C-alpha positions in Angstrom: -2.0 47.7 -193.8 -1.0 45.3 -196.6 0.7 48.1 -198.5 2.6 49.1 -195.4 3.9 45.5 -194.9 4.9 45.2 -198.6 6.6 48.5 -198.8 8.6 48.1 -195.6 10.0 44.6 -195.8 7.2 42.6 -194.3 6.7 39.1 -195.5 3.6 38.3 -197.7 1.9 36.5 -194.9 0.3 34.0 -197.3 -1.7 31.5 -195.2 -0.6 33.1 -191.9 -0.8 31.0 -188.8 -3.0 33.7 -187.1 -6.1 35.7 -187.6 -7.6 38.8 -185.9 -10.7 38.2 -183.8 -12.7 39.8 -181.1 -10.9 38.8 -177.9 -12.5 37.9 -174.5 -9.6 39.8 -173.0 -11.0 43.0 -174.5 -11.1 44.5 -178.0 -9.3 42.8 -180.8 -6.9 39.9 -180.4 -4.9 37.4 -182.5 -5.5 33.6 -182.3 -3.6 30.8 -183.9 -5.2 29.2 -186.9 -3.2 26.0 -186.5 -1.2 24.2 -183.9 2.2 25.9 -183.3 5.3 24.3 -181.8 8.0 26.2 -179.8 10.0 28.5 -182.1 7.4 28.4 -184.9 7.3 31.7 -186.7 4.1 33.7 -186.1 4.6 36.9 -187.9 7.2 39.5 -189.0 6.1 43.1 -188.5 8.0 46.1 -189.9 7.7 49.3 -187.8 5.3 52.0 -188.7 7.6 54.4 -186.8 10.8 54.1 -184.8 11.8 57.0 -182.6 13.4 58.1 -179.4 11.6 57.5 -176.1 10.1 60.4 -174.2 11.1 59.5 -170.7 13.9 60.7 -168.5 15.2 57.4 -167.1 18.9 58.0 -166.5 19.6 54.5 -167.6 18.1 55.1 -171.1 20.9 55.8 -173.6 20.7 58.8 -175.9 20.2 58.1 -179.6 21.2 59.7 -182.8 17.9 60.6 -184.6 19.5 59.7 -188.0 20.8 56.2 -187.4 18.9 55.5 -184.2 21.9 54.0 -182.5 22.7 54.5 -178.9 25.5 57.0 -178.4 27.5 58.6 -175.7 26.5 62.3 -175.4 30.0 63.4 -176.4 29.6 61.6 -179.7 26.6 63.7 -180.7 26.2 67.2 -182.2 23.2 69.3 -183.0 21.9 68.7 -186.6 23.7 71.2 -188.7 20.5 71.9 -190.6 19.1 73.7 -187.6 16.5 71.5 -186.1 18.5 71.0 -182.8 18.0 67.2 -182.7 21.1 65.1 -181.9 23.0 63.4 -184.7 26.3 61.5 -184.8 29.2 64.0 -184.7 31.3 61.9 -187.1 30.2 59.8 -190.1 30.9 56.1 -190.3 33.0 54.9 -193.2 30.9 54.4 -196.4 27.9 55.9 -194.7 26.3 59.4 -195.4 26.1 61.8 -192.5 23.3 61.0 -190.1 21.6 64.4 -190.7 21.0 63.2 -194.3 19.2 60.0 -193.2 15.8 59.5 -194.8 14.0 58.8 -191.4 15.2 62.2 -190.1 14.2 64.4 -193.1 10.5 64.7 -192.2 10.8 65.9 -188.6 13.8 68.1 -189.5 11.8 69.9 -192.1 8.8 70.4 -189.8 11.0 71.7 -186.9 12.8 74.1 -189.2 9.5 75.4 -190.6 8.1 76.0 -187.1 11.5 77.4 -185.9 13.2 76.2 -182.8 14.4 78.3 -179.8 17.8 78.2 -178.2 21.4 77.7 -179.3 21.4 76.1 -182.8 24.8 74.6 -181.9 23.5 72.6 -179.0 21.1 69.7 -179.3 18.0 69.9 -177.2 16.9 67.2 -174.8 13.3 68.5 -174.8 13.1 68.2 -178.6 14.6 64.7 -178.5 11.9 63.6 -176.1 9.3 65.0 -178.5 10.9 63.8 -181.7 8.8 60.6 -182.1 5.6 62.7 -182.1 6.9 64.9 -184.8 8.1 61.9 -186.7 4.6 60.4 -186.6 3.3 63.7 -188.1 5.7 63.4 -190.9 4.5 59.9 -191.9 2.8 59.4 -195.3 -1.0 59.7 -195.3 -1.7 56.0 -195.5 0.6 55.3 -192.5 -1.0 58.1 -190.6 -4.4 56.5 -191.2 -3.0 53.2 -189.8 -1.7 55.0 -186.7 -5.0 56.8 -186.2 -6.9 53.4 -186.2 -4.8 52.0 -183.4 -5.9 51.9 -179.8 -5.0 55.0 -177.7 -4.9 56.1 -174.1 -6.3 59.5 -173.2 -5.4 60.8 -169.8 -3.8 63.9 -168.2 -0.4 62.3 -168.2 -0.5 61.5 -171.9 1.0 63.7 -174.7 3.1 65.7 -172.3 5.9 65.6 -174.9 3.8 67.9 -177.2 3.9 70.5 -174.4 7.7 70.2 -174.3 7.7 70.7 -178.1 5.5 73.8 -178.0 7.7 75.4 -175.4 10.7 74.9 -177.7 9.2 76.4 -180.8 9.2 79.9 -182.2 5.9 79.3 -184.1 3.1 76.9 -183.2 2.1 74.0 -185.4 -1.4 74.3 -186.9 -4.3 73.0 -184.7 -4.6 69.9 -186.9 -0.9 69.2 -186.6 -1.0 69.6 -182.8 -4.1 67.4 -182.6 -2.5 64.6 -184.6 0.7 64.7 -182.6 -1.3 64.5 -179.3 -3.2 61.5 -180.8 0.1 59.9 -181.8 1.4 60.2 -178.3 -1.7 58.6 -176.9 -1.4 55.8 -179.5 2.3 55.3 -178.5 1.4 55.1 -174.9 -1.0 52.3 -175.6 0.9 50.4 -178.2 4.6 51.2 -178.5 7.2 48.6 -177.9 10.6 49.5 -176.3 13.6 48.4 -178.2 17.2 49.2 -179.1 19.2 48.9 -182.3 22.7 47.6 -181.8 25.6 50.1 -181.8 27.2 50.6 -185.1 30.1 48.3 -186.0 32.3 50.4 -188.2 35.6 49.0 -187.1 37.3 52.4 -186.6 39.9 52.2 -183.9 39.3 55.5 -182.1 36.0 56.9 -183.2 32.4 56.3 -182.6 32.4 52.5 -182.3 35.2 52.5 -179.8 33.3 55.0 -177.7 30.2 53.0 -177.9 32.1 49.9 -176.8 33.5 51.8 -173.8 30.0 53.1 -172.9 28.6 49.5 -173.2 31.3 48.2 -170.9 30.7 50.9 -168.3 27.0 50.2 -168.2 27.0 46.5 -169.0 23.8 44.7 -168.0 20.1 44.6 -168.9 19.8 47.4 -171.5 17.0 49.9 -171.2 15.5 50.3 -174.7 16.3 53.7 -176.2 13.6 53.6 -178.8 9.9 53.2 -179.0 8.4 51.5 -182.1 4.9 51.2 -183.4 4.2 47.8 -184.8 0.6 47.5 -186.2 0.4 43.7 -186.1 2.4 43.2 -182.9 0.2 45.7 -181.1 -2.8 43.5 -181.7 -1.5 40.8 -179.4 -3.0 41.0 -176.0 -1.2 40.7 -172.7 -0.6 37.6 -170.6 1.8 37.6 -167.6 3.6 34.5 -168.9 2.9 34.8 -172.7 2.9 32.1 -175.2 5.1 34.0 -177.7 8.4 35.8 -177.6 9.4 38.8 -179.7 12.7 40.1 -180.9 13.9 42.6 -183.4 16.1 41.8 -186.5 18.8 44.0 -188.0 16.2 46.0 -189.9 14.2 46.8 -186.8 11.4 44.4 -187.8 9.6 42.7 -184.9 9.8 38.9 -185.2 7.2 37.0 -183.1 7.6 33.2 -182.5 5.9 30.7 -180.3 7.6 30.4 -176.9 5.7 27.1 -176.1 3.2 24.9 -177.8 0.1 26.8 -178.9 -3.1 25.0 -179.8 -5.3 26.0 -182.8 -7.8 28.6 -181.6 -5.7 29.7 -178.6 -5.1 33.4 -178.3 -1.5 34.6 -179.0 -0.1 36.8 -176.2 2.8 39.0 -175.3 3.7 40.6 -172.0 3.4 44.2 -171.2 5.2 43.8 -167.8 8.3 42.2 -166.3 8.3 38.4 -166.4 10.0 38.0 -163.0 7.9 40.5 -161.0 5.4 39.1 -158.5 1.7 39.4 -159.4 0.8 42.4 -157.1 3.7 44.4 -158.6 2.8 43.4 -162.2 -0.9 44.2 -161.7 -0.3 47.6 -160.1 2.2 48.4 -162.9 -0.3 47.4 -165.6 -3.1 49.4 -163.9 -0.9 52.5 -163.8 0.6 52.3 -167.3 -1.9 50.3 -169.4 -5.1 51.0 -167.4 -6.3 47.5 -166.8 -6.1 44.8 -164.1 -4.8 41.5 -165.4 -6.8 38.4 -164.4 -4.7 35.7 -166.3 -4.1 32.2 -164.9 -0.8 33.3 -163.3 -2.5 36.3 -161.6 -5.2 34.0 -160.2 -2.6 31.6 -158.6 -1.2 33.1 -155.4 1.9 30.9 -155.6 2.6 31.7 -159.3 3.4 28.1 -160.2 5.1 27.5 -156.8 7.7 30.3 -157.4 6.3 32.5 -154.5 7.5 35.6 -156.3 5.1 37.8 -154.3 6.0 36.3 -150.9 6.4 38.7 -148.0 7.9 37.9 -144.6 5.5 36.8 -141.9 5.2 39.5 -139.2 4.7 36.8 -136.5 8.1 35.8 -135.1 9.7 33.3 -135.3 7.4 32.1 -138.2 9.3 32.0 -141.5 6.3 31.1 -143.6 5.7 33.2 -146.8 2.8 35.6 -146.7 0.8 35.5 -150.0 -2.4 37.1 -151.2 -5.5 35.2 -150.0 -7.6 36.7 -152.8 -5.0 37.3 -155.6 -7.4 39.3 -157.9 -8.4 41.7 -155.1 -6.4 44.9 -154.5 -7.9 45.2 -151.0 -8.1 41.6 -150.0 -6.1 40.1 -147.0 -2.9 38.2 -147.3 -2.3 35.0 -145.4 0.8 33.2 -144.1 1.0 29.7 -145.4 3.1 28.8 -142.3 1.1 29.9 -139.3 -2.1 30.9 -141.0 -1.9 34.6 -139.9 -4.1 36.9 -141.8 -2.4 40.2 -142.8 -4.6 43.1 -143.9 -4.0 44.6 -147.3 -2.8 47.9 -145.9 -0.2 46.0 -143.8 0.9 44.1 -146.8 1.2 47.3 -148.8 3.3 48.8 -146.0 5.6 45.8 -146.1 6.0 46.2 -149.8 6.8 49.9 -149.3 9.5 49.0 -146.8 11.1 46.6 -149.3 11.0 49.2 -152.0 12.7 51.7 -149.6 15.4 49.1 -148.9 16.0 48.6 -152.6 16.4 52.3 -153.1 19.2 52.3 -150.6 21.0 49.8 -152.8 20.3 51.7 -156.1 21.7 55.1 -155.0 22.6 56.0 -158.6 19.9 54.8 -161.0 22.3 55.0 -163.9 24.8 52.6 -162.4 23.8 49.1 -161.2 25.3 48.1 -157.8 28.4 45.9 -157.8 27.7 42.2 -157.2 29.4 42.3 -153.8 27.1 45.1 -152.7 24.1 43.1 -153.9 25.1 40.0 -152.0 25.8 42.0 -148.8 22.3 43.6 -149.2 20.6 40.2 -149.6 22.5 38.8 -146.6 21.8 41.9 -144.4 18.1 41.9 -145.2 17.4 38.1 -145.4 14.7 38.4 -142.7 12.8 41.1 -144.6 13.4 39.7 -148.1 12.2 36.1 -148.6 14.5 34.1 -150.8 11.7 33.8 -153.4 10.6 37.4 -153.5 10.8 39.0 -156.9 13.2 41.7 -155.6 15.6 38.9 -154.4 15.2 37.1 -157.7 15.9 40.2 -159.9 18.9 41.1 -157.8 20.3 37.6 -158.3 19.8 38.1 -162.0 21.8 41.4 -161.8 24.7 39.4 -160.2 24.5 36.9 -163.1 24.7 39.7 -165.7 27.6 41.3 -163.9 29.9 38.4 -163.1 32.1 37.7 -166.1 31.0 40.9 -167.9 31.6 44.1 -166.0 35.0 45.7 -166.1 37.1 44.2 -163.3 34.9 41.1 -163.2 35.8 39.5 -166.5 35.6 35.7 -166.7 39.3 35.1 -166.5 39.6 37.1 -163.3 36.7 35.5 -161.4 37.5 33.5 -158.4 36.3 29.9 -158.3 33.7 30.9 -155.8 32.4 33.7 -158.0 32.2 31.3 -161.0 30.4 28.7 -159.0 28.0 31.4 -157.7 27.2 32.6 -161.2 26.5 29.0 -162.3 24.2 28.3 -159.3 22.3 31.5 -159.8 21.7 30.7 -163.5 20.3 27.3 -162.6 18.1 28.9 -159.9 16.7 31.4 -162.4 16.1 28.8 -165.1 14.2 26.8 -162.5 11.9 29.8 -161.8 11.3 30.2 -165.6 10.4 26.5 -165.8 8.0 26.7 -162.9 6.3 29.7 -164.6 6.0 27.7 -167.9 7.8 30.5 -169.7 9.0 28.1 -172.4 11.6 29.2 -174.9 11.4 32.9 -173.8 14.3 35.3 -174.5 15.3 35.4 -170.9 15.9 31.6 -170.9 18.0 32.0 -174.0 20.1 34.6 -172.3 20.6 32.4 -169.2 21.5 29.4 -171.3 24.1 31.5 -173.2 25.6 32.6 -169.9 25.5 29.0 -168.6 27.5 27.8 -171.7 30.1 30.6 -171.2 30.4 29.7 -167.5 30.9 26.0 -168.3 33.5 26.8 -170.9 35.4 28.9 -168.4 35.3 26.1 -165.8 36.7 23.7 -168.4 39.4 26.2 -169.5 40.7 26.1 -165.9 40.2 22.4 -165.5 40.1 20.6 -168.9 39.3 17.3 -167.1 35.8 18.6 -166.4 34.9 18.7 -170.1 33.6 15.1 -170.5 31.2 15.6 -167.6 29.7 18.9 -168.8 30.1 18.6 -172.5 26.5 17.5 -173.2 25.0 20.3 -171.2 27.4 22.9 -172.6 26.6 21.9 -176.2 22.9 21.7 -175.6 22.7 25.1 -173.8 24.4 27.0 -176.6 22.2 25.2 -179.3 19.0 26.2 -177.4 20.3 29.7 -176.8 21.1 30.1 -180.5 17.6 28.8 -181.4 16.0 31.5 -179.2 18.4 34.5 -179.8 19.9 33.8 -183.2 17.9 36.4 -185.1 17.7 39.0 -182.4 19.7 42.2 -183.1 20.6 42.3 -179.4 22.1 38.8 -179.4 25.8 38.5 -178.3 28.3 39.0 -181.1 29.9 35.6 -180.8 26.7 33.5 -180.5 27.0 32.1 -184.0 30.7 31.3 -183.5 30.1 29.5 -180.2 27.3 27.4 -181.7 29.5 26.5 -184.7 32.3 25.4 -182.5 29.8 23.4 -180.4 28.6 21.6 -183.5 32.1 20.9 -184.6 32.9 19.4 -181.3 29.8 17.3 -181.4 30.6 16.1 -184.9 34.2 15.2 -183.8 32.9 13.2 -180.9 30.5 11.3 -183.2 33.2 10.6 -185.7 35.6 9.3 -183.1 33.5 7.9 -180.3 36.4 6.1 -178.6 38.6 9.2 -178.4 38.5 11.8 -175.6 36.3 14.8 -176.3 38.2 17.7 -177.8 39.4 20.2 -175.3 37.3 23.4 -175.3 39.2 26.5 -176.7 40.6 28.9 -174.2 38.4 31.9 -173.6 39.8 35.2 -174.7 39.5 38.3 -172.6 35.9 39.4 -172.4 37.2 43.0 -172.8 37.4 42.3 -176.6 34.2 42.6 -178.5 34.5 40.8 -181.9 32.2 41.8 -184.6 29.6 39.3 -185.8 31.2 36.8 -188.3 34.4 38.8 -188.4 37.9 37.3 -188.4 38.2 38.2 -184.8 35.5 35.6 -184.0 38.0 32.8 -184.7 39.7 33.5 -181.3 36.9 35.1 -179.5 35.6 33.7 -176.2 32.8 35.0 -174.1 32.0 38.5 -175.3 31.9 41.6 -173.2 28.3 42.4 -174.1 25.6 39.8 -173.7 22.1 40.2 -175.1 19.7 42.5 -173.5 17.0 40.8 -171.5 13.6 40.9 -173.1 11.8 44.1 -172.4 8.1 44.5 -171.9 6.0 46.8 -174.1 7.2 50.2 -173.2 5.5 52.4 -170.6 6.2 55.5 -172.5 
């Protein structure tokens, strides 16, 4: 492990603030060896392996196996060496062709040795889904030993991608090779993190970068990670539904884990394997299905989830409007109870209500690859307000979708929003921040995203009415400072984050130097359709970007 960290850019971890112990949560865990404050660095973990995901989610972007960047399908071609994996069709300036990338050489050689079926001029989706397993087989012996020592899930649904691989080959791998690839798939199912490297920024006017920007604009919103990565240290952290750490990925693909809130010495360090804004029943069922355990953390034991009522269902007894919540939160078969009229609802009736809500949601998401427009979401919430409590996690996540869309999606850029839309975005941001505060989520990545959006929204309001600036300046400046502290080293952070925080500090300094003068007017926001590169000359005039950071994603269900 130590050699892997040294050889792949990991820090020396001298006197680390953590140690590996036997965990009461099961198996190994990581505890703090000293008190930690929010944002304190816990560890930096280089990936053992980064590769494409195996799923078929239509929202998952396709990646080049050489540079691992998300691409539009038209920007890819089959590897000219004959392995039929997709690589970038055109090279970026000052970069070698992606088929020559070091990370691709191992699997390319193995696939060509086995022989692949089909048209060599067309890249294969089946081989792409199996590429990570082949990439694991191509690891050096020491790294394969690390992989083999990691926890694994063994079930009928695991290692299906090896079956896809075998169907695509002329000759079969050896039994030992097949056995290791199946083990690697089971290890990835238990431990892999979902992540995405940012699209390349090569500055060409008409080529790959422009295409990626168009693709980003068309599918703007919470990104679905295109990659799965194995992080040996990060995988040792156990799950908690509201974890005490946050994780991000730097420009080298390394996982950076920091404290999200104060952590006492001896306290176990945790990450989340599920979605932060889901209600407890949905999270627990998801964890049981994908990670094969039922969570019993403090949040799962509290039917109100800190007063957020994310699991609330509508009371069947009319006209009662009280929320129905689990009476025995840790029981899958226990009754639910209305906190308004006291009605007990059997578990099967509660399950039926949840199914009805899920069916309603599917009517809104007719095309899984395209999120619904904000107007459609708002109409849906209004039409179904009797079935969807205002606090239910479906409602909350749909409100988040509206936040990500307003000011960002084509046709909904900041400058074109109505005053009502701008006010709606701000109010929804504040509502979501209040939910995170009630959950004690601390300085999580989602709060950083929302604070960034709040800052951009306040700037747009002041652009329209400069007289507002004195009344919102303090909050606008603080929100971007906190957002930068949370997102600053994340490779998915917005491109103009550093520029916005630098301007905020300049305005704060100017106000301090001249306390008797009016606060400087905020700069006009440029069109969100432009997407300035990080720290480029374009940043001097950039306003809110067209692409905001991707919301934090749970450990992948792969």
